[in-house]
C-alpha atoms as one frame of an Amber mdcrd trajectory, in Angstrom:
protein
   9.152 -19.706  36.307   9.295 -15.942  36.232   7.241 -14.209  33.870   6.995
 -10.602  35.628   8.131  -7.609  33.554   7.723  -9.796  30.143   4.338  -7.671
  29.316   1.650  -9.392  27.475   3.686 -10.038  24.402   5.614 -12.688  26.725
   2.680 -13.990  28.531   0.962 -14.726  24.827   4.023 -16.390  23.889   3.877
 -18.638  27.115  -0.101 -19.497  26.464   0.953 -20.311  22.613  -0.959 -17.449
  21.150   2.080 -15.340  20.011   0.912 -11.755  18.922   1.181 -11.042  15.251
   3.733  -8.187  14.303   1.741  -6.251  11.793   0.264  -7.188   8.585   2.619
  -7.231   5.556   1.557  -7.530   1.952   3.071  -7.155  -1.313   1.542  -3.995
  -3.578   1.197  -4.096  -7.025   0.525  -0.584  -8.929  -3.082   0.634  -8.603
  -3.945  -2.026  -6.007  -6.691  -1.167  -4.320  -7.172  -3.802  -1.282  -4.933
  -6.311   0.600  -5.829  -8.998   2.922  -8.549 -11.460   3.487 -11.029 -12.209
   5.873 -10.535 -14.933   8.501 -12.052 -16.724  10.943 -11.038 -18.220  14.731
 -12.882 -20.734  16.728 -12.879 -19.538  20.387 -11.791 -22.033  22.820 -12.540
 -22.204  26.730 -10.995 -19.079  28.238 -10.654 -16.876  25.065 -11.512 -13.203
  25.191 -11.903 -11.017  22.310  -8.898  -8.828  23.566  -6.765 -11.982  23.492
  -7.854 -12.787  19.853  -7.470  -9.120  18.537  -3.963  -8.959  19.834  -3.311
 -12.590  18.472  -4.552 -11.387  14.935  -3.147  -7.894  15.118  -6.391  -6.148
  14.982  -7.856  -3.362  17.277 -10.397  -4.195  19.962 -13.269  -1.887  18.820
 -12.654  -3.668  15.041 -13.079  -6.621  16.146 -16.256  -6.084  18.458 -17.847
  -4.370  15.051 -17.120  -7.215  13.024 -18.186  -9.467  15.561 -21.964  -8.044
  17.094 -23.943 -10.222  19.653 -20.606 -11.801  20.645 -19.759 -11.319  24.609
 -16.285  -9.860  24.204 -15.283 -11.292  27.836 -16.775 -14.861  27.623 -17.612
 -15.832  24.209 -17.628 -19.166  25.333 -16.121 -22.308  23.493 -16.805 -23.040
  19.752 -17.753 -19.696  18.556 -16.767 -18.444  15.318 -15.261 -15.355  14.994
 -14.582 -13.045  12.144 -11.435 -11.461  11.990 -11.746  -8.284   9.830  -8.381
  -8.333   8.195  -9.182  -7.335   4.487  -8.547  -3.797   3.950  -9.117  -1.279
   1.092  -6.551   1.200   1.284  -6.721   4.654   2.085  -7.227   7.199  -0.533
  -4.037   8.915  -0.089  -0.651   9.149  -1.435   0.996   5.861  -0.815   4.211
   7.375   0.526   5.399   6.814   4.440   2.756   6.817   6.922  -0.918   7.164
   6.598  -3.230   6.931   9.699  -7.091   6.618   8.891  -8.347   7.779  12.137
 -12.042   6.518  11.360 -10.119   3.213  10.832  -8.245   3.531  13.688  -5.335
   2.049  11.736  -1.977   2.919   9.959  -0.386   2.112   7.015   3.073   2.047
   5.997   4.150   2.316   3.129   8.189   2.012   2.487  10.233   3.440  -0.409
   9.828   1.702  -3.482   6.073   1.185  -3.492   6.129  -2.460  -3.293   4.781
  -3.537   0.136   2.463  -2.250   2.330   2.527  -2.653   6.356  -0.947  -2.275
   8.647  -0.824  -2.121  12.105  -4.118  -1.135  14.432  -3.810   2.000  16.466
  -5.252   3.744  19.823  -6.469   7.277  18.623  -8.217  10.290  20.709 -10.659
  10.070  23.371 -13.797  11.745  22.122 -13.215  15.229  22.776  -9.886  15.530
  21.516  -8.175  14.904  18.127  -5.097  14.226  16.347  -4.476  17.074  13.472
  -5.342  16.290  10.299  -2.662  16.778   7.216   0.952  15.888   6.849   3.819
  16.125   9.089   6.664  13.971   9.478   8.771  12.045  12.122  11.357  14.019
  13.116  12.553  11.804  16.105  13.083   8.349  16.970  13.676   7.711  20.673
  13.990   3.800  22.133  13.218   3.603  25.813  11.563   7.063  26.013  10.984
   9.072  29.240   7.487  10.705  29.285   6.751  14.240  29.921   3.191  14.550
  30.659   1.912  17.263  28.178  -0.080  20.300  29.249  -3.494  18.848  28.327
  -2.896  15.558  30.607  -1.464  17.680  33.221  -4.386  20.034  33.527  -6.277
  16.683  34.426  -3.613  15.364  36.594  -1.698  17.755  38.090  -0.057  15.466
  40.446   1.665  13.593  38.245   5.597  13.157  38.421   7.620  15.843  36.165
   8.834  12.614  33.867   8.214   9.219  33.989  11.482   7.234  32.848  11.864
   3.931  30.776   9.674   0.908  32.178   6.468  -0.695  32.977   4.916   2.388
  34.533   5.725   4.475  31.097   2.631   5.035  28.993   5.025   5.475  25.577
   6.182   1.738  26.387   9.573   1.140  24.607   9.649   2.943  21.225   8.252
   6.233  20.308   8.404   8.372  16.800   8.187  12.022  17.571   6.161  13.911
  14.655   6.436  17.651  13.680   3.080  18.407  15.731   4.443  19.317  19.002
   3.306  16.686  21.558   1.991  14.247  19.043   3.494  11.136  18.994   3.119
   7.254  17.565   4.490   4.923  20.482   3.852   2.147  22.022   2.108   1.626
  25.638   2.072   0.151  28.793  -1.404  -0.898  28.199  -2.033  -3.101  25.162
  -5.847  -3.170  25.361  -5.929   0.442  24.663  -5.047  -0.541  21.105  -7.913
   0.024  18.753  -9.845   1.939  20.783 -10.598   5.936  21.822  -8.291   6.146
  24.359  -5.357   9.208  23.936  -5.077  12.891  24.045  -4.192  12.739  20.530
  -1.132  10.157  19.982  -1.233   7.158  18.383  -0.936   4.002  20.411   0.702
   0.559  18.756   0.869  -2.712  20.478   4.581  -3.211  21.363   5.274  -5.567
  19.122   4.092  -3.278  16.552   5.910  -0.343  17.358   9.090  -2.349  17.713
   8.877  -3.266  14.072   7.826   0.192  12.821  10.193   2.013  14.746  13.293
  -0.171  12.885  11.541   0.061   9.568  10.966   4.070   9.584  13.607   6.418
   8.889  13.753   9.720  10.109  11.937  12.391   7.939   9.471   9.962   6.894
   5.930  11.795   5.823   3.216  11.064   7.985  -0.505  11.913   6.877  -3.642
  12.078   9.035  -7.086  11.740   7.370 -10.331  10.741   9.006 -12.689   8.678
   6.265 -15.108   6.651   7.659 -15.858   5.077   4.649 -13.457   3.323   2.158
 -14.538   2.798  -1.202 -12.819   1.064  -4.349 -13.058  -1.044  -7.327 -11.417
  -4.452  -6.846 -11.425  -6.871  -9.760 -14.253  -5.358 -11.205 -16.591  -5.024
  -8.304 -17.094  -1.952  -6.364 -16.628  -2.417  -2.443 -17.309  -0.176   0.385
 -15.835  -0.809   3.508 -17.597   1.351   6.947 -16.313   1.992   9.982 -17.685
   3.287  13.331 -17.567   6.925  14.441 -16.060   7.897  17.600 -19.663   7.961
  19.573 -20.481   4.622  18.256 -16.992   2.839  18.873 -17.143   4.213  22.573
 -20.688   2.246  22.386 -19.173  -0.731  21.126 -16.255  -0.463  23.176 -18.565
  -1.277  26.483 -20.773  -3.478  24.502 -23.766  -1.364  24.156 -25.873  -1.621
  21.228 -24.500   0.758  18.678 -26.770   3.920  17.311 -27.221   3.300  13.740
 -26.238   6.263  11.621 -25.060   5.999   7.904 -22.076   8.416   6.859 -23.781
  11.478   5.519 -21.567  11.390   2.385 -21.906   7.680   1.482 -24.512   7.572
  -0.982 -22.857  10.687  -3.200 -19.600   9.005  -3.036 -20.776   5.975  -4.019
 -22.862   7.160  -7.258 -19.903   8.950  -8.314 -17.721   5.843  -7.947 -20.205
   3.544  -9.529 -20.841   5.484 -12.935 -23.340   3.496 -15.264 -22.905   0.566
 -13.112 -26.037  -0.574 -10.972 -25.772  -0.361  -7.109 -27.431  -2.481  -4.851
 -28.466  -0.120  -2.564 -30.034  -2.186  -0.078 -26.283  -3.887   0.532 -24.874
  -0.166   0.980 -27.505   0.443   3.601 -26.555  -2.427   5.683 -23.198  -1.651
   5.299 -23.644   2.110   6.137 -25.655   1.265   8.956 -24.068  -1.607  10.221
 -20.497  -0.400   9.990 -18.185  -3.704  10.568 -15.507  -2.559   8.967 -15.357
  -5.457   6.471 -15.619  -4.779   2.305 -18.741  -5.179   1.086 -19.515  -5.908
  -2.912 -22.154  -3.312  -3.797 -22.106  -3.183  -7.599 -20.576  -4.617 -11.150
 -18.629  -3.024 -13.365 -20.642  -2.703 -16.575 -19.052  -4.085 -19.566 -18.076
  -1.383 -22.140 -20.589  -0.983 -25.004 -19.634  -2.382 -28.492 -18.702   0.916
 -29.834 -16.461   1.525 -26.933 -14.844  -1.431 -27.767 -14.704  -0.624 -31.262
 -13.021   2.696 -30.459
């Protein structure tokens, strides 16, 4: 049976592990969170890379949610947490919103009734993607990769251009942004998704960029933020979702103990959100130190006073 040239998505299908294609959710007005935490029991030859692709989460995202599990040899029968509940980013719900700290893209199509989210590979520690707002200015199927100056400086022997095919780092589809040399694109190295890997572009799984490419019109706004701690009220409870910093993500990526450090603004932001509601500060500290990327309840809304009800 020929399987060369199929890519990892095809191999996963043969193995019975069809990769998910984004996570799409209906969206009500003022809804603050989507999805639900899932669980997966490992089989003999599973790796966390396999499971991340299967559930459309990033590698570091899955590692952070499962400290202590060997990513390469987890062994049969291990319960793996799939961190697939998301507090939506604090940003206008229009077009594409990228949260670099979360290593994740949220796409809000026109109409405001749904959201689709994808894991993304982001820039390495000494590089960055600009913060702010730009737009999709060009959509390219089977793109040609012309190494940008930053990569050419590191690898001067690269060819002038690399055409479509398995050697093309852009994969099969690319969305060019209004910022020169910054793209949202596929990849010929799907294992890079959800990690710090690029010079500033955003890498998606091949199946995810194919879906996003066909869904997004030219002119779609793209807003890039960098928020390590997402905070929101959901059904009368205050939740916080804290993600690893770039340095911590690099430690997680190579399976080293993560250096503990809380986001510096977490306490003040939570206090502002909570108002008169008492906060479980022990839960806050655990969430801030562990940075597992899973929403944690830290307060319950205080019922309004009788005088306020009468008003």
